[in-house]
N, C-alpha and C positions, 0 to 999 in steps of 0.2 A: 201680869205686867210688873209686879215687885221682882220676879226674877231676872226681866229683861233690864229692868233698871240697875241691879245689882251686879249683872254680868258687864253692863255699860260703865258702872263706877271702877269694878276691876279693870278692864281694860285702860280705862281713860290713868288709873295709877301704876300700872305695870307696863304701859304702851311703850315705855322709853326701852325697857329691856327685851320687848319683843320685835320693835322693828329695830333691824341693824343699822349703825352709823356709818355712815361711806367715809373711807379714810380721807383725810387731808392731802389734795395733790401739792405738795409743797416742793419749789424747786429752789436751787441754791442761787443767791446772787453772783452776778459776773459782771465783769469790766466790759464796759462797750467797746470795741477794737473799732480802730479808724476805717472808714471806708475804702474802698478799692483806689478812688480818685484822689483821695488823700495820701494813701500809700504810694501812688505814682508821682505825687509831687515830692513827698519825703526822699524818693529815691535820686530825684534830679540835683544837680550841684545847689549848695546853699550859699546865701549873700556872705560876704567875709564880715558883715557887723549887721545884726539883726535892727528891724526899724521901732521904735519905740512910738507905740500907737495908744489914743486913749477913748473909751468907750463910756460915755455917760449914760446913755439909754438908748438901747435897741428893743423895742418892745412890739406889743401886739396894737396896731393901730385901726384893726379891721371893725372893732365893737362887735364881732358875733358871739352870739349865745347859743346854747344848745339846752334843751329842756331836758330835765333829769326825772326818770320814773318815779312816782310815788314821793315826790319831793316837790315842796313848793317854791324853792329857789332855783335859781339858774347857774349853771357854770360854764366859763369861758369855752368857746369851740377849739380854740388853738392854745398851746402851751403860754403861761407868762414868764418861763425861764429863757425868751430866746436871749436876753444878755448875757446870762451863762454860758450858753451852749456856742455864742459868738466868741466871748473869750479863751474857751476852750478850744475852739476850732484854730484860732490866732496861734494859740502856743502849738498846737500839735504840727503847724506850717512849718514851725522852725524858721520863718521870716521875720517875725514880730516877736517885739517884747511889751506887752500889755503893761499900763500902770494902772494902778486902782483909782477908780475917778467914783464908781457907784457907790460905792462905801465911804466916801471922802471923809465926810463928818467923823466917822467913826475913827478913820485913820488919825485925823487931827486931835482928836479927843486923847487917843492913846499916846500919841507923841508929847502932849502936854503933862500928860501924868509920869512920862519917862524924864522931861526935864525938870519937873517939879522934885521927884525924887531924887535926881542924880544931885540938884541944888541943896536939899537938906543933906545929902551926904558929904558933900563938898561946899562948904559954906565959904569959904575964900576964894574958891576957883569961879570961874566963869564958865558957864554951863553950856554946850553948844552939840548939837546932834545933826547928823547929815541933812542936809536939803533933799526935798522929794526929787524923784527924777521926773524930768518934763519930757512931753509928748511931743515928736515929731509930725505926726497926722492924727487926725481925730476922725473917727470914723462914727458916722450917723446913719439913720434909717430904720427899718423894722419891718414887721411883716404887715404889709400893704393890702393884701387881699385873702379872702376866704370864701370861693364860690362853691356851693354845693350843688348835686345833682346836674354837672355839666354833661355827664352822659349816663343813660340809663337804659337799661333793657333786660330781655330774658327770654326763656323759651319753657315751655310747659306743654304736658298732655295728660290726659285722662281718659279711663275706659273701665265701664262697670264699676266704679266706686275706687279704682286703683289710677292713682295718678301721681307724677313728679314734676319739679321744677326748678328751675335756676334763673338767678336774677343776680343784676350787677350794678353797681353805682359807682360814679367816679365824682371826686371831690378836686378841688383844685387852690393851690397855696401859691401865695408870691411873695418874693423876698425883695427887699430895695435896699441896697447897699452904696454909700458914697464916700470918699477919702477927701478929706480937707488939709490943705496945707497950714499948719497951725502959724506959721509966720505971715503969711499973706493973707488967708483966709478964703484962696481961690480954692474951687472944688476942681481937682485934679481927676479922679476918677467916677464914674457912677455905673453901678450894674444892677441888674434885675434879674432874677431868676423863676423859674416856674416847676412845680413839682405836683404831679398827680397822685390823689391818694385813692386807692381802690377798695371796693367792699365787694365781697359776693355772698350769695345765702344759695344754699343747696336743699331741697325739702322735697319729701315724698310721704305719701300717706294712702291708707287704705280707708274707707268706708262703706259698708254693706250690712244689709238687715239679714241677720241671721234666721230672724221669725218676722211674723207680722208686728211683733210690739217689740222685738229687740233689735237693737243697733250696735254693731261693733266698729270700733273705729280704732286706727292705730296710725301713727304718726312719727317720721325721725327727720332729722336734717342736721346741718351745721352751718355756720358763716364765719368768714374771715374779713379781718379789718386791718388795713395798714393802720399802725398807730402813727397819730399827728406828729407826735413829739418826734418821731425820727425822720418822719417826711421832712419837718421843720429843720432838722439838722442837717440831712440830704442837701437841703436847697441853701441852707447858708454855708455849707462847707463848696458848693459847687461857686456861689457869690464869691466867697474869700480867694478861692483858686482863679477865678475869672480876673478878678481886680489885680492879682500880682501877675497874670499874663497880660495883660495890657497894660499895666506899669511897665514892664520889660518893652513890651512893643513899642511905646510912646517912648522909651530913653530915659523915665525916670529914675529906674533901678536897673540893677542886673545881679547876676550871683557872685559879683566880685564889689559892689558899691553898695552904699546906704541910699537913702533918697536924696536925690539931687535938689538944689536951691533954685528954684524957679520963682524967686522973686524979682 
């Protein structure tokens, strides 16, 4: 018994050296390239002047949470950075010039600091700084729906302890976006887009008694899940492109003009 205890203590102290450590599978960071639909828009003629737009809040309105394994708290089911994704998409279209509104208070604070520092340096001179750019359109909306298990299914078979199965699941996310004329407050355009989120799991296993009291088991498999953040990005990109095309069809703007005044 003492020898067994000694062997166990020896293994516990030297186990880190006996069991090989796997190498970390590190991948380099990469820049997210525009999608094919966004590149197709960029290849088309551009407007003579870009349209200044403001986005105060474009957020998750679903209230959906997903449980985390071995954690007592919950995390949101969809990204909370939809506002940043929308602003990036507006810039990438080359049709809009977003003005800062989400962090407006921080911007105003910095402008006050600049004005105060200039006033100290030029005591006898009236200090002025350029006015903030105003927006012509106000974009509102958000992620209004996240439905799980809209479609599920699979196939599997087993014989004599040997089996394999394939399962899939589809979720669905919906984006709503509207454009408001700042001068009149009228809602000029309204768009909603839907993107499905696909998940798949493939498994295979073996279960067999090698003797009366010995059971051998083996299992392997993999799963693939579309990142929700990328699906949100694709839905937002499609909504912005549809907004541009609807505006062109209704005569609000074209590739030679800025937004028209419909007051």
